[in-house]
N, CA, C and O atoms as CSV, one atom per row, in Angstrom:
chain,resi,resn,atom,element,x,y,z
A,1,UNK,N,N,-126.727,-42.209,47.657
A,1,UNK,CA,C,-126.332,-42.971,48.834
A,1,UNK,C,C,-127.426,-43.989,49.122
A,1,UNK,O,O,-128.604,-43.643,49.214
A,2,UNK,N,N,-127.028,-45.230,49.261
A,2,UNK,CA,C,-127.996,-46.283,49.577
A,2,UNK,C,C,-128.204,-46.349,51.089
A,2,UNK,O,O,-127.461,-45.739,51.857
A,3,UNK,N,N,-129.222,-47.096,51.502
A,3,UNK,CA,C,-129.476,-47.273,52.931
A,3,UNK,C,C,-128.284,-47.950,53.602
A,3,UNK,O,O,-127.933,-47.604,54.730
A,4,UNK,N,N,-127.660,-48.906,52.925
A,4,UNK,CA,C,-126.491,-49.588,53.482
A,4,UNK,C,C,-125.329,-48.624,53.662
A,4,UNK,O,O,-124.619,-48.689,54.665
A,5,UNK,N,N,-125.126,-47.718,52.687
A,5,UNK,CA,C,-124.070,-46.706,52.804
A,5,UNK,C,C,-124.328,-45.793,54.002
A,5,UNK,O,O,-123.412,-45.471,54.759
A,6,UNK,N,N,-125.580,-45.384,54.162
A,6,UNK,CA,C,-125.939,-44.515,55.277
A,6,UNK,C,C,-125.712,-45.218,56.609
A,6,UNK,O,O,-125.117,-44.644,57.521
A,7,UNK,N,N,-126.181,-46.450,56.725
A,7,UNK,CA,C,-125.995,-47.206,57.967
A,7,UNK,C,C,-124.516,-47.375,58.292
A,7,UNK,O,O,-124.113,-47.252,59.449
A,8,UNK,N,N,-123.717,-47.656,57.282
A,8,UNK,CA,C,-122.277,-47.823,57.492
A,8,UNK,C,C,-121.632,-46.522,57.941
A,8,UNK,O,O,-120.787,-46.529,58.837
A,9,UNK,N,N,-122.017,-45.405,57.330
A,9,UNK,CA,C,-121.449,-44.108,57.693
A,9,UNK,C,C,-121.817,-43.720,59.123
A,9,UNK,O,O,-120.972,-43.220,59.866
A,10,UNK,N,N,-123.066,-43.946,59.512
A,10,UNK,CA,C,-123.501,-43.623,60.872
A,10,UNK,C,C,-122.809,-44.535,61.877
A,10,UNK,O,O,-122.392,-44.080,62.941
A,11,UNK,N,N,-122.685,-45.815,61.550
A,11,UNK,CA,C,-122.004,-46.760,62.434
A,11,UNK,C,C,-120.543,-46.371,62.608
A,11,UNK,O,O,-120.009,-46.453,63.714
A,12,UNK,N,N,-119.900,-45.954,61.543
A,12,UNK,CA,C,-118.504,-45.530,61.622
A,12,UNK,C,C,-118.368,-44.272,62.483
A,12,UNK,O,O,-117.432,-44.166,63.276
A,13,UNK,N,N,-119.288,-43.324,62.335
A,13,UNK,CA,C,-119.228,-42.069,63.084
A,13,UNK,C,C,-119.539,-42.255,64.568
A,13,UNK,O,O,-118.991,-41.546,65.411
A,14,UNK,N,N,-120.419,-43.208,64.890
A,14,UNK,CA,C,-120.846,-43.378,66.285
A,14,UNK,C,C,-120.122,-44.501,67.008
A,14,UNK,O,O,-120.125,-44.555,68.237
A,15,UNK,N,N,-119.495,-45.407,66.243
A,15,UNK,CA,C,-118.845,-46.552,66.873
A,15,UNK,C,C,-119.797,-47.688,67.185
A,15,UNK,O,O,-119.408,-48.667,67.821
A,16,UNK,N,N,-121.026,-47.570,66.751
A,16,UNK,CA,C,-122.020,-48.623,66.967
A,16,UNK,C,C,-121.901,-49.690,65.884
A,16,UNK,O,O,-121.276,-49.473,64.845
A,17,UNK,N,N,-122.504,-50.832,66.141
A,17,UNK,CA,C,-122.557,-51.912,65.167
A,17,UNK,C,C,-123.533,-51.528,64.049
A,17,UNK,O,O,-124.555,-50.894,64.312
A,18,UNK,N,N,-123.227,-51.904,62.814
A,18,UNK,CA,C,-124.086,-51.587,61.670
A,18,UNK,C,C,-125.485,-52.159,61.864
A,18,UNK,O,O,-126.467,-51.524,61.479
A,19,UNK,N,N,-125.593,-53.334,62.449
A,19,UNK,CA,C,-126.917,-53.939,62.698
A,19,UNK,C,C,-127.744,-53.079,63.652
A,19,UNK,O,O,-128.953,-52.935,63.467
A,20,UNK,N,N,-127.102,-52.507,64.669
A,20,UNK,CA,C,-127.807,-51.651,65.627
A,20,UNK,C,C,-128.290,-50.376,64.942
A,20,UNK,O,O,-129.416,-49.934,65.169
A,21,UNK,N,N,-127.453,-49.794,64.119
A,21,UNK,CA,C,-127.841,-48.584,63.387
A,21,UNK,C,C,-128.986,-48.894,62.433
A,21,UNK,O,O,-129.926,-48.106,62.318
A,22,UNK,N,N,-128.919,-50.019,61.758
A,22,UNK,CA,C,-129.984,-50.424,60.843
A,22,UNK,C,C,-131.295,-50.618,61.602
A,22,UNK,O,O,-132.358,-50.239,61.111
A,23,UNK,N,N,-131.222,-51.202,62.787
A,23,UNK,CA,C,-132.411,-51.441,63.607
A,23,UNK,C,C,-133.072,-50.132,64.026
A,23,UNK,O,O,-134.295,-50.057,64.146
A,24,UNK,N,N,-132.256,-49.100,64.250
A,24,UNK,CA,C,-132.786,-47.810,64.703
A,24,UNK,C,C,-133.464,-47.011,63.593
A,24,UNK,O,O,-134.206,-46.070,63.876
A,25,UNK,N,N,-133.217,-47.376,62.330
A,25,UNK,CA,C,-133.984,-46.795,61.231
A,25,UNK,C,C,-133.587,-45.405,60.796
A,25,UNK,O,O,-134.456,-44.557,60.594
A,26,UNK,N,N,-132.305,-45.145,60.646
A,26,UNK,CA,C,-131.882,-43.855,60.110
A,26,UNK,C,C,-132.303,-43.737,58.661
A,26,UNK,O,O,-132.381,-44.737,57.947
A,27,UNK,N,N,-132.578,-42.503,58.218
A,27,UNK,CA,C,-132.926,-42.282,56.821
A,27,UNK,C,C,-132.437,-40.900,56.410
A,27,UNK,O,O,-132.166,-40.044,57.253
A,28,UNK,N,N,-132.329,-40.700,55.110
A,28,UNK,CA,C,-131.878,-39.422,54.585
A,28,UNK,C,C,-133.079,-38.490,54.490
A,28,UNK,O,O,-134.121,-38.859,53.947
A,29,UNK,N,N,-132.927,-37.292,55.017
A,29,UNK,CA,C,-134.005,-36.307,54.976
A,29,UNK,C,C,-133.746,-35.315,53.853
A,29,UNK,O,O,-132.607,-34.913,53.617
A,30,UNK,N,N,-134.790,-34.932,53.178
A,30,UNK,CA,C,-134.701,-33.912,52.138
A,30,UNK,C,C,-134.794,-32.553,52.823
A,30,UNK,O,O,-135.818,-32.250,53.435
A,31,UNK,N,N,-133.742,-31.718,52.738
A,31,UNK,CA,C,-133.782,-30.425,53.435
A,31,UNK,C,C,-134.872,-29.486,52.923
A,31,UNK,O,O,-135.218,-28.523,53.607
A,32,UNK,N,N,-135.418,-29.745,51.739
A,32,UNK,CA,C,-136.481,-28.896,51.201
A,32,UNK,C,C,-137.861,-29.316,51.700
A,32,UNK,O,O,-138.829,-28.570,51.557
A,33,UNK,N,N,-137.952,-30.502,52.282
A,33,UNK,CA,C,-139.242,-30.974,52.808
A,33,UNK,C,C,-139.375,-30.503,54.255
A,33,UNK,O,O,-138.681,-30.999,55.143
A,34,UNK,N,N,-140.266,-29.549,54.485
A,34,UNK,CA,C,-140.391,-28.948,55.812
A,34,UNK,C,C,-141.195,-29.803,56.785
A,34,UNK,O,O,-141.029,-29.662,57.996
A,35,UNK,N,N,-142.052,-30.674,56.296
A,35,UNK,CA,C,-142.869,-31.527,57.158
A,35,UNK,C,C,-142.321,-32.948,57.157
A,35,UNK,O,O,-143.065,-33.906,56.944
A,36,UNK,N,N,-141.026,-33.084,57.396
A,36,UNK,CA,C,-140.396,-34.396,57.356
A,36,UNK,C,C,-140.774,-35.252,58.557
A,36,UNK,O,O,-140.816,-36.479,58.456
A,37,UNK,N,N,-141.048,-34.618,59.689
A,37,UNK,CA,C,-141.343,-35.359,60.915
A,37,UNK,C,C,-142.505,-36.319,60.664
A,37,UNK,O,O,-143.591,-35.883,60.282
A,38,UNK,N,N,-142.288,-37.637,60.876
A,38,UNK,CA,C,-143.377,-38.580,60.619
A,38,UNK,C,C,-144.546,-38.452,61.592
A,38,UNK,O,O,-145.624,-38.989,61.335
A,39,UNK,N,N,-144.347,-37.754,62.693
A,39,UNK,CA,C,-145.417,-37.563,63.674
A,39,UNK,C,C,-145.558,-36.075,64.013
A,39,UNK,O,O,-145.416,-35.699,65.177
A,40,UNK,N,N,-145.833,-35.227,63.025
A,40,UNK,CA,C,-145.806,-33.786,63.296
A,40,UNK,C,C,-146.958,-33.281,64.147
A,40,UNK,O,O,-146.885,-32.171,64.675
A,41,UNK,N,N,-148.021,-34.064,64.296
A,41,UNK,CA,C,-149.184,-33.557,65.012
A,41,UNK,C,C,-149.247,-34.003,66.465
A,41,UNK,O,O,-150.184,-33.651,67.182
A,42,UNK,N,N,-148.264,-34.771,66.903
A,42,UNK,CA,C,-148.203,-35.145,68.305
A,42,UNK,C,C,-147.632,-33.988,69.097
A,42,UNK,O,O,-146.954,-33.133,68.526
A,43,UNK,N,N,-147.888,-33.933,70.409
A,43,UNK,CA,C,-147.345,-32.819,71.193
A,43,UNK,C,C,-145.815,-32.824,71.153
A,43,UNK,O,O,-145.202,-33.887,71.055
A,44,UNK,N,N,-145.209,-31.663,71.226
A,44,UNK,CA,C,-143.754,-31.604,71.194
A,44,UNK,C,C,-143.144,-32.333,72.393
A,44,UNK,O,O,-143.750,-32.407,73.462
A,45,UNK,N,N,-141.955,-32.861,72.203
A,45,UNK,CA,C,-141.285,-33.624,73.251
A,45,UNK,C,C,-140.439,-32.709,74.127
A,45,UNK,O,O,-139.259,-32.972,74.357
A,46,UNK,N,N,-141.050,-31.637,74.612
A,46,UNK,CA,C,-140.377,-30.713,75.513
A,46,UNK,C,C,-141.299,-30.468,76.701
A,46,UNK,O,O,-142.498,-30.737,76.633
A,47,UNK,N,N,-140.741,-29.966,77.769
A,47,UNK,CA,C,-141.527,-29.707,78.970
A,47,UNK,C,C,-141.364,-28.249,79.365
A,47,UNK,O,O,-140.243,-27.791,79.584
A,48,UNK,N,N,-142.455,-27.519,79.458
A,48,UNK,CA,C,-142.433,-26.150,79.946
A,48,UNK,C,C,-142.665,-26.218,81.451
A,48,UNK,O,O,-143.807,-26.262,81.910
A,49,UNK,N,N,-141.584,-26.227,82.211
A,49,UNK,CA,C,-141.690,-26.414,83.659
A,49,UNK,C,C,-142.431,-25.265,84.332
A,49,UNK,O,O,-143.121,-25.485,85.327
A,50,UNK,N,N,-142.306,-24.046,83.817
A,50,UNK,CA,C,-143.021,-22.919,84.411
A,50,UNK,C,C,-144.530,-23.109,84.287
A,50,UNK,O,O,-145.264,-22.887,85.251
A,51,UNK,N,N,-144.994,-23.515,83.120
A,51,UNK,CA,C,-146.423,-23.750,82.923
A,51,UNK,C,C,-146.891,-24.934,83.771
A,51,UNK,O,O,-147.981,-24.902,84.343
A,52,UNK,N,N,-146.067,-25.971,83.849
A,52,UNK,CA,C,-146.422,-27.141,84.658
A,52,UNK,C,C,-146.576,-26.764,86.132
A,52,UNK,O,O,-147.520,-27.201,86.791
A,53,UNK,N,N,-145.660,-25.964,86.642
A,53,UNK,CA,C,-145.748,-25.554,88.047
A,53,UNK,C,C,-146.978,-24.698,88.305
A,53,UNK,O,O,-147.607,-24.812,89.357
A,54,UNK,N,N,-147.324,-23.840,87.347
A,54,UNK,CA,C,-148.525,-23.025,87.530
A,54,UNK,C,C,-149.783,-23.888,87.612
A,54,UNK,O,O,-150.726,-23.550,88.327
A,55,UNK,N,N,-149.794,-24.994,86.883
A,55,UNK,CA,C,-150.956,-25.872,86.880
A,55,UNK,C,C,-151.012,-26.775,88.106
A,55,UNK,O,O,-152.096,-27.179,88.526
A,56,UNK,N,N,-149.862,-27.096,88.684
A,56,UNK,CA,C,-149.840,-28.099,89.739
A,56,UNK,C,C,-149.566,-27.551,91.134
A,56,UNK,O,O,-149.777,-28.254,92.122
A,57,UNK,N,N,-149.098,-26.307,91.233
A,57,UNK,CA,C,-148.819,-25.767,92.571
A,57,UNK,C,C,-150.107,-25.543,93.347
A,57,UNK,O,O,-151.094,-25.045,92.807
A,58,UNK,N,N,-150.082,-25.913,94.601
A,58,UNK,CA,C,-151.224,-25.744,95.484
A,58,UNK,C,C,-150.728,-25.064,96.747
A,58,UNK,O,O,-149.707,-25.458,97.311
A,59,UNK,N,N,-151.439,-24.059,97.184
A,59,UNK,CA,C,-151.036,-23.364,98.404
A,59,UNK,C,C,-151.204,-24.288,99.606
A,59,UNK,O,O,-152.215,-24.979,99.727
A,60,UNK,N,N,-150.227,-24.299,100.478
A,60,UNK,CA,C,-150.276,-25.119,101.680
A,60,UNK,C,C,-150.207,-24.193,102.884
A,60,UNK,O,O,-149.280,-23.395,103.024
A,61,UNK,N,N,-151.192,-24.315,103.738
A,61,UNK,CA,C,-151.237,-23.479,104.928
A,61,UNK,C,C,-150.906,-24.344,106.141
A,61,UNK,O,O,-151.318,-25.503,106.209
A,62,UNK,N,N,-150.160,-23.783,107.103
A,62,UNK,CA,C,-149.803,-24.577,108.283
A,62,UNK,C,C,-151.036,-24.909,109.122
A,62,UNK,O,O,-151.969,-24.111,109.207
A,63,UNK,N,N,-151.036,-26.062,109.726
A,63,UNK,CA,C,-152.127,-26.435,110.630
A,63,UNK,C,C,-151.960,-25.718,111.955
A,63,UNK,O,O,-150.853,-25.388,112.380
A,64,UNK,N,N,-153.064,-25.495,112.574
A,64,UNK,CA,C,-152.996,-24.898,113.910
A,64,UNK,C,C,-152.637,-25.997,114.894
A,64,UNK,O,O,-153.304,-27.029,114.960
A,65,UNK,N,N,-151.616,-25.774,115.630
A,65,UNK,CA,C,-151.184,-26.763,116.605
A,65,UNK,C,C,-150.405,-26.074,117.708
A,65,UNK,O,O,-150.444,-24.851,117.841
A,66,UNK,N,N,-149.714,-26.850,118.478
A,66,UNK,CA,C,-148.984,-26.288,119.594
A,66,UNK,C,C,-147.841,-25.375,119.130
A,66,UNK,O,O,-147.427,-24.483,119.869
A,67,UNK,N,N,-147.339,-25.589,117.934
A,67,UNK,CA,C,-146.238,-24.757,117.449
A,67,UNK,C,C,-146.730,-23.491,116.755
A,67,UNK,O,O,-145.932,-22.612,116.429
A,68,UNK,N,N,-148.057,-23.391,116.523
A,68,UNK,CA,C,-148.608,-22.240,115.838
A,68,UNK,C,C,-149.554,-21.536,116.793
A,68,UNK,O,O,-150.565,-22.109,117.198
A,69,UNK,N,N,-149.243,-20.314,117.155
A,69,UNK,CA,C,-150.082,-19.601,118.114
A,69,UNK,C,C,-150.501,-18.260,117.535
A,69,UNK,O,O,-149.775,-17.637,116.760
A,70,UNK,N,N,-151.673,-17.842,117.927
A,70,UNK,CA,C,-152.164,-16.531,117.519
A,70,UNK,C,C,-151.462,-15.441,118.308
A,70,UNK,O,O,-151.113,-15.609,119.477
A,71,UNK,N,N,-151.269,-14.328,117.633
A,71,UNK,CA,C,-150.710,-13.178,118.344
A,71,UNK,C,C,-151.754,-12.645,119.308
A,71,UNK,O,O,-152.937,-12.576,118.972
A,72,UNK,N,N,-151.337,-12.280,120.469
A,72,UNK,CA,C,-152.270,-11.809,121.489
A,72,UNK,C,C,-152.665,-10.382,121.298
A,72,UNK,O,O,-153.449,-9.848,122.083
């Protein structure tokens, strides 16, 4: 399969223009190559919200004011 064949097949499947698909740079991946990702050492593109909240949560205590009174 040539690059033109691949671009045409992807364009047909997605309904996009062949030029747009070509611009996006699709390529055929070898399923036996496990390190295909061109940027494997960058951080993963996922967000662990639980870990993020643990790092960013700060305890907030109410200010003492007219609405906050000590028990007698």
